[in-house]
N, C-alpha and C positions, 0 to 999 in steps of 0.2 A: 403322253401316257407314260405315268411313272413304273419304274421297271426294277426288278432284281438285278444289280448291277454286280458283275463277278470280276474281281482282281485276279485271283489265282488259285490254286489248289495247293494245300499241305496235308500231311497226316498228323493224324491226332498222336498222342494229346495235344490239343490247342493249348494247354497250360504253359507249355515250352514258349509259346509266342506272346508277346505284347503288341497287341492290334494297334497299328497307327490310326489317325484320323484320315478321313476320306475326302472327296469333295464337297461335301454339306456338312458332315458329323461323323459320328463313331461308326466302326465296322463291327460286323459279328461274324460267326462261322455257321454254316449248314452244314451238318456231317451226315454221312451214310457210311455205318461202321465206322471203319478207322481212315475214312477218307473225308476230307472238309473243303469246301469251298469259303473263301473270304469275301464277303459280300458286303455290299452298302444299299440300304432300301431308298426308294423315293426318288431315285435319279431320272431326270427326264432328258433323253439324250437329245430329242429332236429340238428342245430348246438350247441345249449347250451347243449344238452344231449350227445354230443361226447367227452366232456371234464368234467372230474369229478370236478374240481375246479370251472368250470363255473356254473355246475349244482347246486354245494352247495351254490353259491353265489347266484343264481337265487331264490332257494327255500327260502334261507334269507331274500331274497328281497321282495319275495310273503307275507311271514309272518310278515316283517316290514311295509308294505303297509297297510295291512290288519290291525294290531293293532294301526297304527296311524289314520286310519278312525275311529276304534273302540273307540278312546279315543275323538273322536269329536262327536259321535252321533252312531245309530244303524246301524249296517252292517250285511249283510248276506254274510259270506266268503265262497269262492269257492276253490275247490280242486286246487293244484298246476297243472297247464298244461291245463286249461279250456280255450279253445281259439276257434276262428271262422275263417273260411276262407276270409269272407268279411263282411263288415259292415250292408249289406243287410240281410245276413243270421243271423246274432246277432239279429238285431231288428225284425225279424220274428219270431226268437225264444222267445224274450221276450213279444212279442205280445200273442204269444200262450200259455205262462206260467205266465202272467201278474198276475192274481188273486193268483195263488199257491205262488209266490214268495212275493206279498204284502201281503199276510196272514200270511207268515212265519216272514216278517220283523216287522209285526206289533206284533206278539206274542214275539219277542225277545227286543222289546223295551223297553229301560231302564233296560236291564237286562246282567249278566255276567256269564260266566262259570268259575267254580273254580274246581281245579283237588286236591283231597284229598288223600294224600299217606299215608298208614297203613303199618308202618315197625315192625315187630316182634321183641320183645325184646329176646335177647339171654338168654336161661337158665344157671345160674352159679350153678353148680353141687358142692356139698361139697366136701372139700378137705378130703383125706386118710392120716392118720398119716403114717409117714415113717417107725414109730415104729410097725405099724400092721403086725401080721403075721398068718397064717394059717385061722382057723375059723373067727377069728375076722376080719381079710382082708376081706374075701370075704362076710362076713355079711355086712362090709361097703361098699362094692361094690353094695350088692343087694340092701340097702337103698338108696344111691345114684341115682340108676337105677329108683327105685321107685319114688323118689321125682323127678327125671326128667320128668318121664311119666305124673305124676300129675301136674306138670308145663304146660306140652304140652296140655294135656288133658283142662286144665283150660284155655290156650290161644285159642285153637279152640273154647271153649264155647264163649269166649269174642269175638271171630270173630263175630261169628252168631249174637251175640247180637247187636254187632255194624251195621252189615247189617240192623238189624230189626229198631234200632233207627235212621238210616240214611234214610230209606224207608219212615218211618213214618213222618218225617219232609220233605223229598224231593222224593216224589213218582216218580218222572219223572227222576231219577238218571239214569246215562249211567255207568254201570261197565264195566271197562276196563279189558282185559285179564292180569292175575297176572304175574308179571315179576320176576320168583323163587319165594321167599317168599314174596316179597312185592306185596301188594293188592292196587289196585287204582280204585277211583271211580270219576267221573265227575258230579258236582252239578251247576245246573241254578238256580240263585237266583236274586232278583232286586237288583241293584247296592245300593240302599238305604237301604237294608237290610243286608249289608256284616259283620257289628258289629254284628246283631244276628247270623249269620252263624258263626262267631267266638267265640261267647258265646256257641254256642252249641257244636261245636268242642271242647271246653275246658270242658264241661260236660261230653262228651262222652270220653275225655281221662282219667277223674277222674273215670269215671266207668270201664275203660277197661285199666288198668295198663300195661297189657301185650304187649300193642302196642304202640307204638310212632305215634302219627298222626301229618302230616303236611300239612297244606293247602297252596296253592299257591295263586297267585293274580288273579285277577279278567281279564280275557281273552274273547276274540271274541267267540264265541259259534260254535265252529269247530265241535264239537261230536253233539250237538243238532241241527246243520243244516244239518245233514246227511240225505240223500234222496232228499232233497232240492237243495245242492250245487253241485251234480253231474251233470253238463252240458253235459260232454263228450266233444270231439274235433269234429268238424264239418268240 
């Protein structure tokens, strides 16, 4: 069944935005006062979800549209698959939650979401001489083990220090589940303070040398929109 597919929400006037192309064709806005949804008509999610390649392309298109809107102004990104059975149902939903969405859009205005990855540095155990034998060999192994444990302990302490430093500067941080040994956190900051963020990351790197810090580019506030962007499928 064809639906009204919703990519994200923006604030009017929509003339500030050049609407990108969607999965099948052109996009349009559905407005309720100064709140507007960026939508595409005629999308049949059931058909898209039956083919893995079509589904992947649809997800990529969803993210591309949101990123293009973000490059032009504030956007409240919605999760992939947000759609409504009719224009009337969508308008009713926007009317019911207009204040909530408008408040979130105001909060996100001029801000971007940055992903900070923290990769642990691998310990480099001391080599053991090939000539070591007997007691000398086992002593060398013991010292190497102790050295590795000291390294891991200091690494763990630096990670805790990192979390403290980050939370002090960005108390609204969103900590993501670790991926193996990789730690991730999402930071929301004003786009005109991106340089300050980069400077802070450099300072954190200097203080926590047992971790490699990698800061991503400014992105739409996917994580910080959580709770507001889950429209559900009507």
